[in-house]
C-alpha positions in Angstrom: -17.4 -11.6 -9.1 -14.9 -14.1 -10.3 -16.5 -17.6 -9.8 -13.3 -18.9 -8.3 -13.4 -16.2 -5.6 -17.0 -17.1 -5.0 -16.2 -20.7 -4.6 -13.3 -20.0 -2.2 -15.5 -17.7 -0.1 -18.2 -20.4 -0.1 -15.7 -22.9 1.2 -14.5 -20.5 3.9 -18.1 -19.9 5.0 -18.5 -23.6 5.3 -15.4 -23.7 7.6 -13.5 -25.8 5.2 -9.7 -25.6 5.5 -9.0 -25.7 1.8 -11.0 -22.5 1.4 -8.9 -20.7 3.9 -5.7 -22.0 2.3 -6.8 -20.9 -1.1 -7.8 -17.4 0.2 -4.4 -17.1 1.9 -2.4 -18.2 -1.1 -4.4 -16.1 -3.5 -4.2 -12.8 -1.5 -1.4 -13.0 1.0 1.2 -11.3 -1.2 -1.2 -8.5 -2.2 -2.2 -7.7 1.4 1.4 -7.9 2.6 2.7 -5.6 -0.2 -0.1 -3.1 0.5 0.6 -3.1 4.2 4.3 -2.8 3.6 3.9 0.2 1.3 1.7 1.9 3.9 3.8 1.2 6.9 7.3 0.9 5.4 8.2 -1.7 8.0 8.4 -5.4 7.3 7.4 -6.6 10.8 4.5 -4.2 11.0 3.3 -5.4 7.6 3.5 -9.0 8.6 1.5 -8.3 11.8 -1.1 -6.3 9.8 -1.3 -9.0 7.1 -2.2 -11.5 9.9 -4.6 -9.0 11.5 -6.3 -8.4 8.1 -6.8 -12.1 7.4 -8.4 -12.5 10.8 -10.7 -9.6 10.1 -11.5 -11.0 6.6 -12.2 -14.5 7.9 -14.4 -13.1 10.6 -16.2 -10.8 8.2 -16.9 -13.2 5.3 -20.4 -14.0 6.5 -21.3 -10.4 6.1 -19.6 -10.0 2.7 -22.1 -9.6 -0.1 -21.2 -12.4 -2.5 -22.6 -10.5 -5.6 -20.0 -7.8 -5.1 -16.3 -7.8 -6.2 -14.1 -9.3 -3.5 -10.8 -7.4 -4.0 -12.1 -3.9 -3.3 -13.7 -5.2 0.0 -10.4 -6.9 0.8 -8.5 -3.7 0.1 -10.9 -1.7 2.3 -10.3 -4.1 5.3 -6.5 -3.9 4.7 -6.4 -0.1 4.4 -8.6 0.3 7.5 -6.3 -2.0 9.5 -3.2 0.0 8.3 -4.9 3.4 8.8 -5.9 2.5 12.4 -2.4 1.2 13.1 -0.7 4.3 11.6 -3.0 6.7 13.5 -2.0 5.1 16.8 1.7 5.1 16.1 4.0 8.1 16.3 5.6 9.0 13.0 9.0 7.2 12.6 12.0 9.2 11.8 13.8 7.9 8.7 17.2 9.1 7.6 18.0 9.4 4.0 21.2 7.5 4.8 19.3 4.5 6.1 19.1 1.5 3.8 15.6 0.7 2.5 13.7 -2.2 4.0 14.0 -5.4 2.0 11.3 -6.1 -0.5 10.3 -2.5 -1.3 10.5 -1.9 -5.0 9.2 0.3 -7.6 8.8 -2.5 -10.1 6.5 -0.5 -12.3 9.1 2.3 -12.7 12.0 0.8 -14.5 14.7 2.8 -16.5 14.6 2.6 -20.3 17.6 1.4 -22.0 20.5 -0.9 -21.1 23.1 1.7 -20.0 24.6 0.4 -16.7 25.3 4.0 -15.5 21.7 4.9 -16.0 20.7 1.8 -14.1 22.9 2.7 -11.1 21.6 6.3 -11.2 18.0 5.1 -11.4 18.5 2.6 -8.5 19.9 5.5 -6.4 17.0 7.7 -7.3 14.5 5.0 -6.4 16.2 4.4 -3.1 16.1 8.2 -2.4 12.4 8.4 -3.4 11.4 5.5 -1.2 13.3 7.0 1.7 11.4 10.2 1.2 8.1 8.3 0.9 8.9 6.6 4.2 9.3 10.1 5.8 5.9 11.4 4.7 3.2 11.7 7.3 1.2 8.4 7.3 -1.9 10.0 5.8 0.1 11.5 2.9 1.8 8.2 2.3 -1.6 6.5 2.4 -3.2 8.6 -0.3 0.0 8.5 -2.4 0.1 4.7 -2.4 -3.6 4.3 -3.0 -3.5 6.7 -6.0 -0.2 5.7 -7.6 0.3 2.1 -6.6 -3.3 1.0 -6.4 -4.5 3.2 -9.2 -7.5 4.4 -7.3 -9.5 7.6 -8.1 -9.7 10.5 -5.8 -13.4 9.6 -5.1 -12.6 6.0 -4.3 -9.7 7.1 -2.0 -12.1 9.5 -0.2 -14.7 6.7 0.3 -12.1 4.3 1.5 -10.4 6.6 4.0 -13.6 8.5 4.9 -11.8 11.8 4.1 -13.4 14.5 2.0 -12.4 14.3 -1.6 -10.9 17.8 -1.4 -8.7 16.7 1.5 -7.5 13.7 -0.4 -6.5 16.0 -3.3 -4.7 18.3 -0.8 -2.8 15.5 0.9 -1.8 14.1 -2.4 -0.7 17.5 -3.7 1.4 18.0 -0.5 2.9 14.6 -0.7 4.0 15.1 -4.3 5.2 18.6 -3.4 7.4 17.2 -0.6 8.8 14.5 -2.9 9.5 17.0 -5.7 11.2 19.4 -3.2 13.3 16.5 -1.7 14.4 15.4 -5.2 15.2 19.0 -6.2 17.3 19.5 -3.0 19.2 16.2 -3.6 19.9 16.9 -7.2 20.3 20.7 -7.0 17.4 21.4 -9.3 15.9 24.8 -9.2 12.1 25.0 -9.1 
């Protein structure tokens, strides 16, 4: 474990305010972005970020200090989001709806400096995120964990408590829906 995380956690365990401030400043953005990608709603993500921090603070005494902190933090975050999504009815999202602010695919940028390509890519990203928002929550969950968090099938299965085969099936179905939606939008034949 990174010594700095260890020191921050130690400060938090002692009840020192600077420890809580450090923990919040260090991980607030990560937690919010993960919650936002899983819920596709800014207000829900803000609420879940706060809920996650409360759970993390309350659970620090039980955290094993010799283990990496970020995977444990991700587990708490995903569990909070998963519980929230399982209680909520799926939202209906129109492809005509503008995307929520802050949602980006920063890791998927077009190559080149052609303005027409940039506009086309921006439209494709917007369409893709609208389709991701329409996925059933569990499909969106495994898709985000695999492609945004870079987790293995096995790690996703452990985190979500789903069988590994189910994770693979959900991921396959999510990709299939996205592929089909893009094909319909752009008139591709598959």
